C-alpha positions in Angstrom: 181.6 113.4 61.7 182.8 114.6 58.1 185.6 116.4 57.5 183.9 119.7 57.3 182.0 118.8 61.0 186.1 118.2 62.4 187.0 121.4 60.6 184.1 123.2 61.9 184.6 121.7 65.3 188.8 122.2 65.7 188.1 126.0 64.4 185.3 126.5 67.6 187.9 124.4 69.5 191.1 127.0 68.7 188.7 130.0 69.3 187.3 128.5 72.8 190.9 127.6 73.8 191.7 131.5 73.2 188.7 132.7 74.4 189.0 131.1 77.6 192.4 132.1 77.8 191.0 135.5 77.6 188.1 135.4 80.1 190.9 134.3 82.7 193.0 136.8 81.7 190.2 139.7 81.9 189.2 138.2 85.0 192.6 138.7 86.9 192.8 142.3 85.1 188.8 142.5 86.7 190.3 141.7 89.8 193.2 143.7 90.5 191.3 146.6 89.1 189.2 146.6 92.3 192.2 147.3 94.4 194.2 149.4 92.2 190.9 151.7 92.1 191.5 151.8 96.4 194.9 152.8 95.6 195.0 155.4 93.1 191.1 156.9 93.5 188.8 157.9 90.3 191.3 160.4 89.5 194.6 158.1 89.8 192.5 155.4 87.5 191.9 158.1 84.7 195.5 158.6 84.6 196.2 155.0 84.1 193.3 154.5 81.8 194.6 157.5 79.5 198.4 156.3 79.2 196.9 152.7 78.4 194.7 154.0 76.2 197.3 156.1 74.1 199.7 153.4 74.6 197.3 151.4 72.9 196.8 152.9 69.8 200.5 153.4 69.2 200.8 149.7 69.5 198.4 149.3 66.7 200.3 151.7 64.8 203.7 149.4 65.4 202.9 146.0 66.4 199.4 144.9 67.6 197.8 143.5 64.4 200.9 141.7 63.6 199.7 138.0 64.7 196.4 138.7 62.8 198.9 139.3 59.8 201.3 137.2 60.4 199.1 134.1 61.3 197.2 135.1 57.6 200.2 134.8 55.6 201.7 131.9 57.2 198.6 129.5 57.2 198.1 130.4 53.2 201.5 128.9 53.3 201.4 125.8 55.4 197.8 125.4 53.8 200.4 124.7 50.4 202.7 122.9 52.0 205.4 125.8 52.2 206.6 125.0 55.3 210.4 126.7 54.3 208.6 129.9 53.6 205.9 129.9 56.2 209.5 130.3 58.5 211.0 132.3 56.5 207.5 135.0 57.0 208.6 134.6 60.3 211.8 135.5 60.3 210.9 138.8 58.3 208.3 140.0 60.7 210.6 139.4 63.6 212.8 141.8 61.7 210.1 143.8 61.1 209.2 143.8 64.6 212.1 144.9 66.3 212.7 148.4 63.6 209.0 149.4 64.0 208.4 148.6 67.6 211.6 150.0 68.4 211.3 153.5 66.6 207.8 153.9 68.0 209.1 153.1 71.8 211.3 155.3 71.5 209.2 158.3 69.7 206.6 157.5 72.8 209.0 158.3 75.5 210.4 161.6 73.6 206.8 162.9 72.9 205.2 161.6 75.4 204.7 165.1 77.3 203.2 166.4 73.7 200.8 163.6 73.6 199.2 164.1 77.2 199.3 167.8 77.2 198.5 168.9 73.8 196.2 166.3 72.3 194.6 165.1 75.6 194.6 167.7 77.8 196.0 165.7 80.3 199.2 166.6 81.2 200.0 164.5 84.3 199.3 161.3 82.5 202.7 161.5 80.7 204.6 159.7 83.5 202.9 156.4 83.1 202.7 156.8 79.0 206.9 156.8 79.1 206.7 154.2 81.6 205.0 152.2 78.8 207.0 153.1 76.3 209.6 150.1 76.2 206.3 147.7 76.2 205.6 148.7 72.6 208.7 147.2 71.3 208.4 144.2 73.4 204.8 143.3 72.3 205.9 143.8 68.7 208.1 141.0 69.0 205.8 138.9 70.9 203.0 139.4 68.2 205.6 137.5 65.8 205.7 134.4 67.8 201.9 134.7 68.6 200.8 134.9 64.8 203.5 132.7 63.6 201.7 129.7 65.5 198.5 131.2 64.7 198.9 130.3 61.4 199.6 126.6 61.9 196.2 126.8 63.7 197.5 126.6 67.3 196.1 128.6 70.1 197.7 127.4 73.3 200.9 129.0 73.4 199.2 132.4 72.6 196.3 131.6 75.5 198.6 130.3 78.2 201.2 133.2 77.7 198.4 136.0 77.9 197.4 134.0 81.1 200.6 134.1 82.4 201.1 137.7 81.4 197.9 139.0 83.4 199.1 137.4 86.6 202.4 138.5 86.5 200.5 142.1 85.5 198.3 142.1 88.2 200.9 141.4 91.3 203.7 143.9 89.9 201.2 146.6 88.8 199.6 146.4 92.2 202.9 146.5 94.3 204.3 149.1 92.2 201.2 151.9 92.2 201.4 151.3 96.4 205.4 152.7 96.2 204.9 154.9 93.4 201.7 156.1 94.9 203.4 156.9 98.4 206.4 158.4 96.3 203.7 161.1 94.4 202.1 162.0 97.7 205.5 163.4 98.9 206.2 165.0 95.9 202.9 166.5 96.8 203.1 167.7 99.9 206.3 169.6 99.0 205.1 171.0 95.6 201.1 171.5 96.7 200.0 170.0 93.9 197.3 166.8 95.0 196.9 165.5 91.7 201.1 164.0 91.8 200.4 161.1 94.4 197.4 159.5 91.7 199.7 160.6 88.6 203.0 158.7 89.7 200.7 156.1 91.4 199.4 155.2 87.8 202.7 155.0 86.1 203.9 152.3 88.9 200.4 150.5 88.1 202.3 150.5 84.2 205.1 148.9 85.1 203.3 146.1 85.3 202.6 145.9 81.5 207.0 146.5 80.9 207.4 143.3 83.3 204.5 141.0 82.3 205.3 141.2 78.4 208.7 140.6 79.2 207.6 137.1 81.1 205.2 136.8 78.0 208.1 137.1 75.4 210.4 134.7 77.5 208.0 132.0 77.5 206.9 132.7 73.7 211.0 132.1 73.0 210.7 128.9 75.1 207.6 127.1 73.2 209.5 128.3 70.1 213.0 126.3 71.2 210.4 123.4 72.1 209.3 123.5 68.7 212.0 124.4 67.1 212.8 120.1 65.7 209.3 119.7 64.7 209.1 122.9 62.8 212.4 121.9 61.0 211.3 118.7 60.1 208.2 120.2 58.4 210.7 122.5 56.5 213.0 119.6 55.4 210.4 117.7 54.4 209.5 121.2 51.8 211.7 120.3 48.9 208.6 121.3 46.4 208.7 125.3 47.0 210.8 127.9 45.5 212.1 130.1 48.4 210.3 133.3 48.4 212.8 136.7 48.3 212.9 138.6 51.6 212.0 141.6 49.1 208.6 140.1 48.8 207.9 138.6 52.4 209.0 141.8 53.4 206.5 143.9 50.6 203.5 141.2 51.7 203.4 141.7 55.6 203.8 145.4 54.8 200.6 145.3 52.4 198.4 143.3 54.7 199.7 144.9 58.1 198.8 148.1 56.6 195.0 148.6 55.8 194.9 146.0 59.4 196.9 148.5 61.3 194.5 151.5 59.7 191.3 149.4 60.7 192.4 149.0 64.4 193.4 152.4 64.8 190.6 153.8 63.7 188.4 150.9 65.2 189.9 151.6 68.6 191.0 155.1 68.5 187.1 156.2 69.5 187.6 156.1 72.9 190.9 157.7 73.7 189.7 160.7 71.3 186.5 160.2 73.1 188.2 161.5 76.0 189.9 164.4 74.6 186.8 165.8 73.2 184.5 164.9 76.7 187.5 166.7 78.3 187.5 169.7 76.1 183.6 170.1 76.1 183.0 169.5 79.9 186.4 171.9 80.7 184.2 174.3 78.8 181.4 174.0 80.8 182.9 174.7 83.8 184.2 171.3 85.2 187.3 171.2 86.7 189.9 168.4 85.8 190.0 166.8 88.7 186.0 166.1 88.3 186.4 165.0 84.4 188.9 162.9 85.4 186.9 161.3 88.2 183.9 160.7 85.8 185.8 159.2 83.2 187.5 157.2 86.1 184.3 155.8 86.4 183.6 155.2 82.7 187.0 153.3 81.6 187.8 152.2 85.5 184.7 150.0 85.9 182.7 149.8 82.8 185.0 149.4 80.5 186.7 147.2 82.3 183.7 145.2 83.4 182.6 145.3 79.7 185.8 143.6 77.9 185.1 140.5 80.0 182.5 139.4 77.7 184.0 141.3 74.7 187.3 139.2 75.4 185.3 136.3 73.9 184.6 138.1 70.3 188.6 139.4 70.2 189.4 135.8 71.0 186.9 134.3 67.8 188.8 136.5 65.2 192.2 135.5 65.7 190.9 131.7 65.3 188.6 132.7 62.2 191.3 134.5 60.5 193.8 131.6 59.9 190.6 129.5 59.0 189.0 131.3 56.3 192.2 132.0 54.8 192.6 128.2 54.3 189.4 128.1 52.9 189.2 130.8 50.5 192.9 129.4 49.2 191.1 125.9 48.6 187.9 128.1 47.0 185.8 126.3 49.4 183.5 129.4 49.8 180.4 127.2 50.9 182.7 125.8 53.5 183.9 129.6 54.3 180.2 130.4 54.5 179.6 127.9 56.6 182.4 128.9 59.0 181.3 132.8 58.9 177.8 131.6 60.1 179.3 129.6 63.2 181.7 132.3 64.4 179.0 135.2 64.6 176.3 132.7 66.0 178.8 131.5 68.9 179.6 135.0 69.4 176.1 136.0 69.9 175.1 133.3 72.0 177.9 134.3 74.8 177.5 138.2 74.2 173.3 138.7 73.8 173.5 137.1 77.5 176.1 139.0 78.7 174.9 141.9 77.8 171.1 141.1 79.4 172.3 140.1 82.4 175.1 143.4 83.7 172.2 144.9 83.1 169.9 143.2 85.0 172.5 142.7 87.7 174.4 145.9 87.4 173.8 147.7 90.8 174.6 144.0 92.6 177.9 143.8 90.6 179.2 147.3 90.9 178.5 147.0 95.0 180.1 143.6 94.9 183.5 144.4 92.9 184.1 148.0 93.4 184.0 149.5 97.0 183.9 153.2 96.6 180.4 154.6 97.3 180.6 157.6 95.7 180.4 156.6 92.1 178.2 153.8 92.7 174.8 155.7 90.9 176.9 156.9 88.1 178.7 153.4 87.1 175.1 151.3 87.6 173.5 154.2 85.5 176.1 153.4 82.5 176.5 149.8 83.1 172.6 149.8 82.2 172.8 152.4 79.3 175.5 151.0 77.8 174.9 147.0 78.1 174.1 147.1 74.3 177.9 148.1 73.5 179.1 144.3 74.3 176.6 142.6 72.1 177.6 144.9 68.7 181.6 145.5 69.6 181.2 141.9 69.7 180.3 141.8 66.4 181.6 144.3 65.2 185.2 142.6 65.8 183.8 139.6 64.7 183.0 140.8 61.3 186.0 142.8 61.1 188.2 139.9 61.1 185.7 138.1 58.5 186.6 140.3 56.5 190.2 140.2 56.7 190.1 136.5 57.1 188.4 136.5 52.9 191.0 138.9 52.2 189.0 142.2 52.1 190.9 144.1 53.8 190.7 147.5 53.0 186.8 147.0 53.4 187.1 147.4 57.4 189.0 150.3 56.8 186.5 152.2 54.9 183.4 151.0 57.1 185.0 151.8 60.2 185.9 155.3 58.6 182.3 156.4 58.0 180.8 154.6 61.5 184.0 156.8 63.0 182.8 160.5 61.6 179.2 160.1 62.0 180.1 158.9 65.5 182.0 162.1 66.5 179.1 163.8 65.1 177.0 162.0 67.1 178.8 162.6 70.0 179.4 166.6 69.9 175.7 166.8 69.8 174.9 164.7 72.7 177.8 166.7 74.3 176.9 170.0 73.7 173.4 170.2 72.8 171.6 167.2 74.6 174.1 168.0 77.7 174.1 164.0 78.7 177.7 164.0 80.2 179.2 160.9 79.6 176.4 158.9 78.7 176.9 160.8 75.3 179.9 159.0 75.2 178.1 155.2 75.9 175.1 156.3 73.2 177.9 157.6 70.8 179.9 154.4 71.1 176.8 152.1 70.5 176.1 153.7 67.9 179.4 153.8 66.5 179.7 150.0 67.0 176.0 149.3 65.5 176.9 151.4 62.3 180.8 149.3 61.8 178.5 145.6 62.3 175.5 147.1 60.0 178.3 148.1 57.1 180.5 145.2 58.0 177.3 142.7 57.3 176.4 144.5 54.3 180.3 143.9 52.6 179.5 140.6 53.5 176.8 140.0 52.2 178.4 141.6 48.9 181.6 139.7 48.9 180.7 135.9 50.0 176.8 135.8 49.0 175.9 135.1 52.7 172.6 135.5 54.0 172.7 135.7 58.0 170.5 133.2 59.6 168.3 135.6 62.3 166.3 133.0 64.2 169.0 131.1 65.9 171.7 133.3 65.9 169.5 136.6 67.3 166.0 136.0 67.8 165.8 133.1 69.7 169.1 134.6 72.3 167.5 137.3 72.6 164.2 136.3 73.7 166.4 134.2 76.0 168.0 136.8 77.4 165.3 138.5 78.4 163.6 135.7 80.2 167.1 135.5 81.9 167.2 138.6 83.2 163.6 138.4 84.7 165.0 135.4 86.3 168.4 137.1 88.0 166.7 139.8 88.9 163.5 137.4 90.6 166.4 135.6 91.8 168.4 138.4 93.3 165.9 139.8 95.5 164.4 136.1 96.7 167.8 135.9 98.4 169.0 139.5 99.2 166.0 139.1 101.2 168.1 136.8 103.7 171.5 136.8 102.3 174.3 139.8 101.3 175.2 141.0 98.3 177.9 138.8 96.9 175.8 135.4 97.7 172.8 136.9 96.2 174.9 138.4 92.8 176.3 134.8 92.5 173.5 132.4 93.1 171.3 135.2 90.6 174.2 134.3 87.9 174.2 130.6 87.9 170.4 130.7 88.1 170.6 132.6 84.8 173.2 130.2 83.0 170.9 127.4 83.7 167.7 129.7 83.0 169.7 130.9 79.2 170.8 127.2 78.3 167.2 125.8 78.6 165.5 128.8 76.9 168.1 128.3 73.8 167.1 124.4 73.7 163.3 125.2 74.9 163.1 127.6 71.8 164.8 125.7 69.2 167.4 128.0 69.1 170.3 125.1 68.9 169.7 121.7 68.5 171.5 118.4 70.5 173.3 117.6 67.4 175.1 120.9 67.1 175.5 121.4 70.4 177.7 118.5 70.3 179.7 120.2 67.5 180.7 122.5 70.9 183.7 122.2 72.9 182.9 120.3 75.9 179.0 120.3 74.4 178.5 116.8 75.8 178.9 118.2 79.3 175.8 120.4 78.9 173.9 117.7 77.1 174.3 115.3 79.9 173.3 118.2 81.9 170.0 119.1 79.9 169.2 115.5 79.8 169.4 114.8 83.7 166.9 118.1 83.9 164.8 116.3 81.3 164.7 119.0 78.8 166.7 116.7 76.1 166.1 113.5 75.5 
C-alpha cells in the first residue's frame, strides 16, 4: 500500500475510532433519555433540554472548540518536528481555558435567571442552568487535553473519555432527576405550581453532566501522566526549533479559536433561538407555557436525541479531518488534501444517507419501541418523517465546516453560517405565522439552514481548493441504495409484525436494511472491493459479501 493510502487509511481509522465512541455515547444517551422522559414528562424534558442548549451555547463561547483549535496548532508544530513548541501550545491553552472557562461559569451562574426569563421566556429552566455552570469550567480544561492528543492524530483518549463520561452521566442523571423531582413535587404542593416538580427534576438531571465531566477530566489527566514519558522524550529530541514566546502562542490560540467559536455559535445557536421564537409566537397564538413546552419537549427530547445518534458520525469525522488536512496543507500537498476531502465527504454520506432513509421508514416502530408515552407518539413520528433530511444536511454542513477550518479558511464558515442563519430565521417566522405550521416550521427551517450552509461551504471549498465533488459514488448510489433499503425494511417489518412484537420486528428490519444497503452499494458500483478494503474492518464486510456471492 502506498504512503498516501496508508495516510488516508490512518485518517479513516482515527475518524472511525472517534465515531464508534460517539455512537456508543449517543446510544447510552438515548437509552437513559427514555427513563428520564418517564421521570420528568415532556414538560420536564423541555426544561432539561433548554438548560442544556443554553449551556451548549455558552460552552462554545468559552471552550467547546478548544480541542479543534489546539489540535490544529499542535498538528502544525508536530508536522515540523517542533515537539517543544507543541507542548508549549498545550500549556498556554490550559491557562487560557482556566481563565475563559472560569469566568463564563461564574457569569452563567449569576445571570442564569436573566437568560431563562427575559431571553428565552422559560423561567423555570433557571435551576438546571445554574447546576450546569461548573461544567463550563471543567469542559474547558478537558478540551485542552483532548486537543493536544488529537494534534498527535490519536483519537483514542478522547474516544474512551467520551464513553466513560456518558456512562457516568446516565447513572447520575437518572438518580438525581428522581430525587429532585420528588423534592420539586413537595414544593409544588406547598406553592400551588405543578411545574416545580418537572423543573427541579430537570435540575437534578443536569447534575449528571457535572459529575461525568469531572470523571472524564480525571481520566484525561491520568492518560497525560501515563504518556508524559513519551512526550518528554520527543521534546528532548527537539533541539533545533526556537522556543515560541508565550505571547505569540496566546495570539495564535485566540486568532485560531475566535472565528471557530463564532462559526460554531452561529451554527448551533439556531436551536436555542428557535425555541425562543417558537415560544413567543405560540404564546401569542394562545398556547400556554405547559403546552408549547410539551411540544418542544417532544421535538428536542425524542426527535433531536434520535437524530444526534447518526449525526455523531459526521461530528466525529471533523476532529479527525482537521489535523489531517492541516498536515497536508503545511506540506503544500494540495492533491493529498483534495483526496482526503473526498474520502471524508464520501464516508460521511455513505453513513448518513441510509440512516436518514431508515429513520423515516421506521419512524413509528422506533418511536414506539423507545418511548412509552403514547400521547406524543403521532407527533414524534410526524416530526421524524418530516425531519429525516436534517441528518444528511447537518452531517454534510458539519463536515464541510471542519474541512474549511482544516485548510486554514477559518473565517469562511463564519460568513456562510451567518448568511444561512439570517435566511433561516426569516423562513421560520413566516412558516410559524403565515404558514401556521407549529413545530413543523422549526423542522423545515432547520433543514433549509443546514442545506444552505452545505451549499455555501461546498462553493467555498471548490474556490479555495479547486475541488470538484464526485457525485455518482458519493450521493447517487447511496441515495438509490437507501431508497431500496427503506422499502425493504418496511416490508420486513410488516411481515414480522404479523406474528412478532414491535421490538423484534424493528430489530430484524434494521438488520435486513443494513444487508440490503451494503448489497446495493456493491451492486451499483458505489464502492469497489479495493476501496472497501481501505476502510476500517473492511475485510470483514468483504468476506460477508463473498459468502453471499456478490463480491469475488
